[in-house]
C-alpha positions in Angstrom: 0.0 0.0 0.0 2.8 2.4 0.8 4.5 2.0 -2.6 1.1 2.3 -4.4 0.2 5.5 -2.4 3.6 7.1 -3.3 3.2 6.1 -6.9 -0.3 7.7 -7.1 1.0 10.8 -5.3 3.9 11.3 -7.7 1.8 10.5 -10.8 -0.8 13.0 -9.6 1.8 15.7 -9.0 3.1 15.3 -12.6 -0.4 15.3 -14.2 -1.7 18.3 -12.1 1.3 20.6 -12.2 2.4 19.4 -15.7 -1.0 20.5 -17.1 -0.4 24.0 -15.7 3.1 24.2 -17.0 2.1 22.9 -20.5 -0.9 25.2 -20.8 0.8 28.4 -19.5 4.3 28.2 -21.0 4.4 25.7 -23.9 1.1 25.1 -25.8 -0.5 28.6 -25.8 -1.0 28.5 -29.5 -0.2 24.9 -30.5 -3.2 22.8 -29.5 -6.9 22.9 -30.5 -10.1 22.6 -28.6 -10.1 18.8 -28.1 -6.6 18.6 -26.7 -7.4 21.5 -24.4 -10.3 19.5 -22.9 -8.0 16.5 -22.5 -5.6 18.8 -20.7 -8.3 19.8 -18.2 -9.2 16.2 -17.7 -5.6 15.4 -17.0 -5.4 18.1 -14.4 -8.5 16.8 -12.6 -7.2 13.2 -12.8 -3.9 14.4 -11.2 -5.8 16.1 -8.4 -7.7 12.9 -7.7 -4.5 10.9 -7.6 -2.8 13.4 -5.3 -5.7 13.3 -2.9 -6.1 9.5 -3.1 -2.4 8.8 -2.7 -2.1 11.2 0.3 -5.1 9.6 2.1 -3.8 6.0 1.4 -0.4 7.1 2.8 -2.0 8.3 6.0 -4.1 5.1 6.3 -1.0 2.9 5.8 1.0 4.9 8.4 -1.8 4.7 11.0 -2.4 1.0 10.4 1.3 0.2 10.8 1.4 2.2 14.1 -1.7 1.0 15.9 -2.7 -2.1 13.9 -6.3 -1.0 13.3 -8.1 1.8 11.6 -10.5 3.9 13.6 -11.9 7.3 12.5 -10.8 8.9 15.8 -7.2 7.7 15.2 -7.2 9.1 11.7 -8.5 12.5 12.9 -6.0 12.6 15.7 -3.1 11.8 13.3 -4.2 14.4 10.8 -4.4 17.2 13.4 -1.6 16.3 15.8 1.3 15.1 13.5 3.6 16.9 11.1 2.7 14.4 8.3 -1.0 14.8 8.9 -0.8 18.6 8.8 1.2 18.4 5.6 -1.6 16.2 4.0 -4.3 18.7 5.1 -2.3 21.6 3.6 -1.8 19.5 0.4 -5.5 18.9 -0.1 -6.2 22.6 0.4 -3.6 23.6 -2.2 -4.9 21.0 -4.7 -8.4 22.6 -4.3 -7.0 26.1 -5.0 -5.2 24.8 -8.1 -8.4 23.4 -9.4 -10.2 26.7 -8.7 -7.4 28.5 -10.6 -7.8 26.2 -13.6 -5.1 25.5 -16.2 -5.1 28.9 -17.8 -6.2 30.3 -21.1 -4.6 30.4 -24.5 -2.7 33.6 -23.5 -2.4 33.5 -19.7 -1.9 36.7 -17.8 1.3 37.3 -15.8 -0.6 37.4 -12.5 -2.1 34.0 -13.3 1.3 32.5 -14.0 2.6 33.9 -10.7 -0.3 32.5 -8.8 0.3 29.0 -10.3 4.0 29.1 -9.5 3.2 30.0 -5.8 0.6 27.3 -5.5 2.7 24.7 -7.3 5.7 25.4 -5.0 3.4 25.2 -1.9 2.1 21.8 -3.1 5.6 20.4 -3.6 6.7 21.9 -0.2 4.0 19.7 1.5 5.9 16.7 0.1 9.5 17.8 0.8 8.6 18.8 4.4 7.8 15.1 5.3 10.3 13.4 3.0 13.7 11.9 3.8 15.2 15.5 3.4 12.7 16.8 6.0 14.3 14.6 8.6 17.7 16.2 8.0 18.8 19.3 10.1 18.9 22.7 8.4 17.1 24.2 5.5 19.4 23.1 2.7 18.2 19.4 2.4 14.5 20.5 2.2 15.3 23.2 -0.3 17.3 20.8 -2.5 14.4 18.3 -2.4 11.9 21.0 -3.3 14.0 22.1 -6.3 14.4 18.4 -7.3 10.6 18.0 -7.3 10.1 21.2 -9.1 12.3 20.0 -12.0 10.6 16.6 -12.1 7.1 18.0 -12.1 7.9 20.7 -14.7 9.7 18.5 -17.1 7.9 15.3 -16.6 4.4 16.7 -16.7 5.0 19.0 -19.7 6.7 16.1 -21.5 3.7 13.7 -21.0 1.2 16.3 -22.3 3.5 17.4 -25.1 4.1 13.9 -26.3 0.4 13.0 -26.7 -1.4 16.3 -27.3 0.9 18.1 -29.8 0.1 17.2 -33.5 3.7 16.3 -34.5 2.6 15.5 -38.1 0.8 18.8 -38.5 0.1 20.5 -41.8 2.3 23.3 -43.1 -0.2 25.9 -41.8 0.3 24.9 -38.2 3.8 23.5 -38.2 5.4 26.8 -37.1 3.3 26.7 -33.9 4.4 23.1 -33.3 8.0 24.0 -33.8 7.8 26.9 -31.3 6.0 24.6 -28.8 8.7 21.9 -29.3 11.5 24.5 -28.7 9.8 25.7 -25.5 9.4 22.1 -24.3 13.0 21.4 -25.0 14.1 24.5 -23.1 12.0 23.6 -20.1 13.5 20.1 -20.3 17.1 21.4 -20.4 16.8 23.6 -17.4 14.8 21.0 -15.5 17.3 18.2 -16.1 20.1 20.5 -15.0 18.2 21.2 -11.8 17.4 17.5 -11.2 21.0 16.5 -11.8 22.5 19.0 -9.4 20.1 18.4 -6.6 20.3 14.6 -7.2 24.0 14.7 -6.7 23.6 16.7 -3.5 21.0 14.3 -2.1 23.3 11.3 -2.9 26.2 12.8 -1.0 23.9 13.5 2.0 22.2 10.1 2.1 24.9 7.7 0.9 28.1 7.0 2.9 30.0 5.2 0.1 29.7 3.2 -3.1 28.7 0.0 -1.2 25.6 1.8 0.1 24.5 1.8 -3.6 25.0 -1.9 -4.1 24.4 -3.4 -0.7 21.2 -1.6 0.5 17.6 -1.6 -0.9 17.7 2.2 -1.0 21.0 2.2 -3.0 19.8 -0.5 -5.5 16.5 1.4 -6.1 18.6 4.6 -6.7 20.8 2.8 -9.2 17.7 1.7 -11.2 16.3 5.2 -11.1 19.6 6.6 -12.3 19.8 4.2 -15.2 16.2 5.1 -16.2 16.8 8.8 -15.9 20.0 8.4 -18.0 18.0 6.8 -20.7 15.5 9.6 -20.6 18.3 12.2 -20.7 19.9 10.5 -23.7 16.6 10.6 -25.7 16.1 14.2 -24.7 19.6 15.2 -25.8 19.0 13.6 -29.3 15.7 15.4 -29.5 17.1 18.8 -28.6 20.3 18.9 -30.5 19.7 16.6 -33.5 16.0 16.6 -34.4 14.6 20.0 -33.3 17.2 22.0 -35.5 15.8 20.1 -38.6 12.1 20.0 -37.5 10.9 21.8 -40.6 11.1 18.5 -42.5 8.0 16.2 -42.3 9.9 13.0 -41.6 11.9 14.6 -38.8 8.7 15.9 -37.1 7.2 12.4 -37.1 10.5 10.9 -35.8 10.6 13.6 -33.1 7.0 12.8 -32.0 7.9 9.1 -31.6 10.9 9.8 -29.5 9.1 12.3 -27.3 6.4 9.6 -26.7 9.1 7.1 -25.8 10.7 9.7 -23.4 7.3 10.3 -21.7 6.8 6.6 -21.1 10.3 6.4 -19.6 9.4 9.3 -17.2 6.4 7.2 -16.0 8.9 4.4 -15.2 11.0 6.8 -13.3 8.0 7.8 -11.2 7.3 4.1 -10.3 11.0 3.6 -9.3 10.9 6.8 -7.2 7.9 5.4 -5.3 9.9 2.4 -4.4 12.9 4.5 -3.5 11.1 6.9 -1.1 9.6 3.8 0.6 13.0 2.6 1.7 14.9 4.1 4.6 18.1 5.9 3.4 21.3 4.2 4.7 22.9 6.1 7.5 26.5 5.9 8.7 27.8 2.4 8.3 27.7 0.3 11.5 30.8 -1.1 13.2 32.0 -2.7 16.4 34.6 -1.1 18.6 35.8 -4.5 19.7 35.1 -8.1 18.8 31.8 -9.5 20.0 32.1 -12.9 21.7 28.9 -14.9 22.0 27.8 -18.3 23.3 24.3 -19.9 23.0 22.6 -23.2 22.9 21.4 -24.5 19.5 19.3 -27.5 20.4 21.6 -30.2 21.9 24.7 -28.3 20.9 26.6 -25.2 22.1 27.6 -22.4 19.6 30.6 -20.3 20.6 31.9 -17.7 18.3 33.1 -14.2 17.6 32.0 -11.3 15.3 34.8 -9.0 14.2 34.6 -5.8 12.2 36.2 -5.6 8.8 35.3 -2.7 6.5 32.5 -0.4 7.8 29.3 -2.3 7.5 31.0 -5.7 7.0 31.7 -8.2 9.7 33.5 -11.6 9.8 31.8 -14.4 11.8 33.5 -17.5 13.1 31.5 -20.1 15.1 32.2 -23.5 16.7 29.6 -26.1 17.3 30.3 -28.5 20.2 28.4 -31.2 22.0 28.1 -31.5 25.8 31.5 -33.1 26.0 33.2 -30.3 24.1 33.8 -32.2 20.9 33.3 -30.5 17.5 30.1 -31.2 15.7 29.5 -31.3 11.9 25.8 -30.8 11.3 25.8 -32.5 7.9 23.5 -29.6 6.7 23.8 -25.9 6.1 24.4 -23.4 9.0 22.7 -20.1 8.2 22.4 -16.7 10.0 19.4 -14.4 9.8 19.9 -10.9 11.2 16.8 -8.7 12.0 16.8 -5.0 12.8 15.0 -4.5 16.1 14.5 -0.7 16.0 12.7 -0.3 12.7 11.0 -2.3 10.0 13.3 -3.5 7.2 14.1 -6.7 5.3 16.2 -9.3 7.3 19.8 -9.9 6.3 20.8 -13.6 5.7 24.0 -15.4 5.0 25.4 -19.0 5.0 28.4 -20.1 7.0 31.0 -22.4 5.4 32.5 -25.3 7.4 36.3 -24.7 7.1 37.2 -27.7 9.4 35.1 -30.1 11.5 32.8 -28.1 13.8 34.2 -24.7 12.7 32.1 -22.4 10.5 33.0 -19.0 9.0 31.3 -16.4 6.9 30.7 -12.7 6.4 27.7 -10.4 6.9 26.8 -7.0 5.8 24.6 -4.7 7.9 23.0 -1.7 6.1 22.5 0.5 9.1 23.5 1.2 12.7 21.3 0.0 15.6 20.2 -3.1 17.6 20.2 -6.3 15.6 19.3 -9.9 16.5 21.2 -12.7 14.9 19.4 -16.0 14.6 21.6 -19.1 14.2 20.0 -22.0 12.3 21.7 -25.3 12.6 20.4 -28.9 12.7 16.8 -27.9 12.7 17.3 -25.7 15.8 17.6 -21.9 16.3 19.6 -19.7 18.7 19.4 -16.0 19.0 22.2 -13.5 19.8 21.7 -9.7 20.3 24.2 -7.4 18.4 24.5 -3.7 19.3 26.4 -1.9 16.5 27.9 1.6 16.6 28.2 4.3 14.0 31.4 4.4 12.1 33.4 7.5 12.9 35.9 8.7 10.2 38.8 10.2 12.1 40.0 12.3 9.1 36.9 13.1 7.1 37.4 14.3 3.5 35.1 16.6 1.7 33.1 14.4 -0.8 33.4 17.2 -3.4 37.2 17.2 -3.2 37.4 13.4 -3.4 35.2 13.1 -6.5 36.2 16.4 -8.2 38.7 14.9 -10.7 36.2 12.3 -11.8 33.4 14.8 -12.0 35.6 17.1 -14.1 36.2 14.3 -16.6 32.5 13.5 -16.7 31.6 17.1 -17.5 34.3 17.2 -20.2 32.8 14.1 -21.7 29.3 15.6 -21.6 30.6 18.7 -23.4 32.0 16.5 -26.2 28.7 14.6 -26.5 26.7 17.9 -26.7 29.0 19.3 -29.3 28.8 16.1 -31.4 25.0 16.1 -31.2 24.8 19.8 -32.2 27.0 19.1 -35.2 24.7 16.2 -36.2 21.7 18.5 -35.9 23.4 21.0 -38.2 24.2 18.3 -40.7 27.9 18.4 -40.2 30.0 15.4 -41.0 32.3 13.6 -38.5 30.0 14.3 -35.5 29.8 10.6 -34.3 33.5 10.8 -33.4 32.9 13.6 -30.9 30.0 11.7 -29.4 32.1 8.5 -29.1 34.9 10.4 -27.4 32.5 12.1 -25.0 30.8 8.8 -24.0 34.3 7.3 -23.3 35.2 10.2 -21.2 32.0 10.0 -19.2 32.6 6.4 -18.3 36.3 7.1 -17.5 35.2 9.9 -15.2 32.7 7.7 -13.4 35.4 5.0 -12.8 37.8 7.6 -11.4 35.1 9.1 -9.1 34.1 5.6 -7.8 37.7 4.6 -7.2 38.4 7.8 -5.4 35.5 7.4 -3.1 36.5 3.9 -2.3 
C-alpha cells in the first residue's frame, strides 16, 4: 500500500502541475479545442491521484502504528502530527489549483505567478515530510523542493506534449508546433540541470559510500532510477540537438514525435521507481563494532561459541564453533545459516550462509546496512539460537570533503558531456564527423565515473 500510495501521489503531481506548465508556457498556440479538454481532464485526474495517494499514505501509516483503523485515530493523526498537517495543507492547495484552472490560451502574468506559488506550496508539503525533511537545516529540504520542481515541470509538460501536440501537422500549423517543441526542449534542459544538481547533493547526503549503492535496498533502487533517468536524458539530448534543429522536415517531425512519446513513457517508469525509492529508509553511517563481540548460545543439543569482528565499515566476519556437551566439535551435515533482523525499525532481514572450514568450525561474512540493535538467529540442525548485536556508528577520524574526493572524476564526466553535446549539435546541423565527438564524449563520461568511484573507495 505504501508504494502504491507514493506512486499515485507522484503521478498525480506530474499530471496536475504538468498540465499547468504545459498550458501556460508551452502550448499557448499549438493545440486545438479537443486537446485543451484533455488537458483539463488530466489536471482533474492528477488532483484525484494526489488526494487519493495522500489519504492512502495516512491510512497505511496509522495501520502500521496501531494495527487497526479507527476514525478517531485518523482524525488525531491528521491534526496532531507533522505528516497529517502536511496532508491537510496539500489537499487545500490542490483545491486552490483546481479553482485557478489550467489557464487560457494567453495566460496573464498574475495567473502564472499564482500558479507558481501554489505549485511550490504543493511540492513543499511533500518535501517537508520526505527523507530530506528529517535532515537538520534548510538546505536538504530546499534541494528536495528544487528536485521535485524539476521533475514536475519537465515530466508533466513532456507527458502532455508527447500526446497532445500534433507532430505530423500541416504546413499551416507546423510553425506553432516548432515553437512549442522548442519551448518544451528549453524547459527540459533547465529542469534536467536542476534535477542532476540536486540529485548529486542528495546522494552525497544520504549515501556514505559506493557500497551503500549496491548493498542496501535504497541504493539499489537509486541505481535503477539513475539508469532510467540516464536513458530519458539520452533521448532528450537527441531530440534537442539533433531533431529540433531540422524540425521543418516532415519525416523529422514524425520521428521527433515518436521519440518524445518514448521519453514520456520512460518518465512514468522513473515515477514508479521513485515510489519504491522513497519507501526505503536511506542508509545512515555504516555500522561497526569497537571490539570483537564474543557470543555463546545453545542450539538444540549443541553449544555455539563464536566471535563477530569488524572488517570494513558495515562488514563483519563471523567464526563459530559447534560443540556437543563433551566439548567435541560437531558437523551438522547440513547448512548453517544466519538471519539478522533489525529491532528498531521495519526492514528486510539480512541472511548469510556459513561455510564449514574444518570439523565443527564455520566461517562467513555479513553486511549490515545501518546502525542499531540487531538480533542474529543461528539456524543449525533444525534448531535456532538468538544472539543480540549492538552496533555503533562508524566515525571517520579524518573526514574528507566528498566534493574534493570526486572532483577529478566529475571534471572528466563534465568534459565528456561537453563533447557529447558538441557532437549532437553538429549532427543536428548536418555536419560530418560528429559521431567521433559523441564517441569520445561517451568514453570520457565512463572514465570519469570510474575515477570518481575509485576515489570514493
